[in-house]
N, C-alpha and C positions, 0 to 999 in steps of 0.2 A: 066383211071381206071373205070371199069364198076360199075354200080349201086350196083351190088351184092357184089363186093369187098369193096365198100365204106360202105355198110351196115355191113359187117363182121368186118371192122376196127372200126366202131362206137360201135358195141357190145363189141369188145375186150377192147376198151377204157373204156366203161361203167363198165365192169367187173373189170378192174384194179382199177377204182375209188372206187368201192364198197369194193374191197379187202383192199384198203388203209384205207377206213373208218372203216372197221371191225378191222383192225390192230390197228388203233388209239383207238378204243373203248376198245380193249383188253388191250392195254397199260394203258389206263385210269383206267380200272377196276383193273389191277394189282397194280397200284399205290394206289388206294383206299383200296385194300385188304391189302397191306403192311402197309398203314396208320392205318387201323383198327387193324391190328395185333400189331403194335407198341402201339396204344392206349389201346388195351386189356392188353398188358404186363404192361403198366403204371398203368392201373386200378388195375391189379392183385397185383403189388408192393404196390400201395396205400392201397388196402384192407389189405394186409399183415402187413403194418406199423400200420394201424388203429387197427388191431387185437392185435398187440404187445402192443400198448398204452392202449387199453381196458384191456388187461391182467394185465398190470402194475398197472393201477388205481384200478382194482378189488382187487389186492393183497394189495395195500395201504389201501383201504377201509376196507378190512377184518382185517388188522393189527390195524387200528384205532378202529374198533369195538371191537376187542379183548382187546385192552388197556383200552377202556372205560369200558368194563365189569369188567376187573381186578381192575380198579380204584374204582368201586363201593364197592369192598370188602377190599380195602386197608385201613389199620388202622394207623392213625397218630395223636398223641396228644401232646400238649405242656403244661408245668407247670411252673408257676412263683410264688414264695413265697415272701411275704413282711411282715415285722414285724411291729406291732403297739404297742408301749409302753404305759403302764398305770402306771404313776408315783405313788409311794407309798412306804410303808415300810412293807414288801419288795416290790420291783417293780415287775410288772407282764407284760407278753407279749401275745398278740394275733397273730396268724399266719394266714394271709389272703392268701388263695390259689386261684390263677387265672388259671383256665383250659381253653384251647382252643382246640376244636376238629377240626382238619384239614381233617377229613375223610368225605366221601360222604354219610355216614350213621350214625345213632345214635349208640353210644357206651356207655359202663358203666365202672366205675372204680372198679376193683376187689380188689385192695389193695393199701393203701395209708399210708405214714408215714411222720411225722414231727419230727425232732431232733434238740435240742438245745445243744450247746457245749460250755464249758469254753474256749477251744482252739481247733483249727482244722488245720490239714494238710492233704495232699494227702495220702489216705490209712487209714484214721481214721474211725473206725467202733466200735460198742459196743464190738466186739470180740477182736480187736487189742488195743484199748485205752478206756477201760470201765471207768477209773477214770476221763476222760474228759467229760463224758456225764452228762448234766444237767437233761434233760428229753427227753424221746422218746414216742411219741403218735402214736400208730399203729392202723389203722382202716381196717377192712375186710368186704367185701361184704357177705362172708359166713364164719361163725365163728365156727369151729369144737369144740364140747363140751369137748373133752379130754384135750384141752389146752387153750381154749378161752371161756369166758373172763378171763383175768389175770391182776393183778395190783401189783406194787411194789413202792418203794420210788422214783424211777426215771424212771419209765416206766408204760405204760398202753397199753394193747392189748384188743381190743373190736370190736364189730360189728359197722358198720356205723349206725348213728341214722336213716337214711333213704337212700335208694339207690342213688348213684351219677350217674345220667344219663346225658350224654352230647349230645345234638342235633347236627345234621350234620352241619359243617361249622359255629359253633357258640361258643361263649365264655360263661363261667360259673364261678361264684365266690362263695366261701364258706369260712367261718371264723372258725378257731379252737382255742381252749384255753378257758380261759387264763392259761398261764404257769408261775409259780412262779420262780423268779431268786434268786440265793443265795445272802445273804447280803455281801456288800463290793465288788461286782463284777464290774469291770470297763468296760468290753465288753463281747460280746458273739457272737456265730456263729449260723446261722439258715440254715438248709437245708431240702429238701423234695424230695420224690420220689412217683410217682403214676404209678401203673401197670393197664393196661386195661384188662378186662375180655375177650373181643372179640379180635380175631387175624385175620390176612389176610385170614387164612384158619383154622377154628376151634375156640377153646376157651381155656383159661387157668383156673386153679383151685388150691386151697391149697392142697399141697402134704404132709405137715408135719409141726411140730412146729419149732420155731426159734432155732438156734444153741446156742443162748444166749439171756437172757432177754434184751429187747430193740432192738433186731434185727428183720428182716423180717422172717415170716414163709417161708418154701419152697413153691415156686410157679412155677407150671409146665404146659406144654401142657397136656390137659385132656387125650390125647391118649398115654401119656408116664408116667402116674402117678406111674406105677409099676416098672419103671426103677430106680435103686438106684442112689441117688444124681442127679435126673433129672433136678434140678434147675441149675446145672452147664452147661446145654445145651443151656441156654439163648434163649429159644424159645418164651418167652413172651415179648410183647411190653411194654415199659415204657417211662416215661418222668421224667427228673430230674431237680430240681431247685438247682443249685450248691450252696455249702456253702457260705454264705455271712456274712461278719463281721459287727456288729453293736456296736458302741461305746455309752455307757450310758452317759447322761448329768451329 
C-alpha cells in the first residue's frame, strides 16, 4: 500500500471516529433534552398542584374571615333566675337574674319579665291562665307613654331603673323585687324572659301594648313595625329561664 493510500485510510478512520463522537454527543444531548422535558413536565404538574392547594387555602381563609366577621355581629344571651325568700307574714321573694352575654360585642336588654305563679304547666300565660298569676314584673328599655308605665294588683309594667348593658363575653347579675306571696301558699313557680335590643342584623323595638295585663308588649324587628302582628314573626332574640318550682318551708 502506498503512502498516499495509507494517508487516505487514516483520514477516513479519523472521520469515522469524529462521526461516532458527534453521534454519541447527539444521543447524550437527546437524553438530556428528554430528561429536561420530563423534569419540566414534573415541575409543571407540581406548580399546578401547588396552585390548587393555594386556591383551596385561600378559600378556607376567606371562609374563616367571613365567619369571624359574622361572629362579631352574632347575638347570644343566657338567663337564669333564682328565688331568694324573705320569711315573714306574708313572705316575700326576690328574683335574682343572672345574665350571660355569649356575644362578641356589648348588647343591651330591651325587654325583661319576671312572673310568679301559684301553679304552672306548659302553655301557662297571663292570657291562658290569668287566675294562676301571683305577680308579673315587666321592665322595658323604652316605655311608650300611651300604655307605660302601668300597674295593677298583680302586675307592673315600667321602664328599667337604668339600662341593662351586658359587656361582651361577661356575666351580669341584677336583683328584682321583693314580691309578696299570698298567705297560706305552700309553693310557687318562678320564670323569666329577657329580649335583647340588638340582633344579628338590626335591632328590635316595642311595637304595641300587651294583649293582657301581665303579658309582654309586642316586640318586633324595627324594620317590620308596620306589619300587623309582627311579633308572631319571632325575629327578636331572647333568653328564657324556664319555670321552676319552689316549696315554702
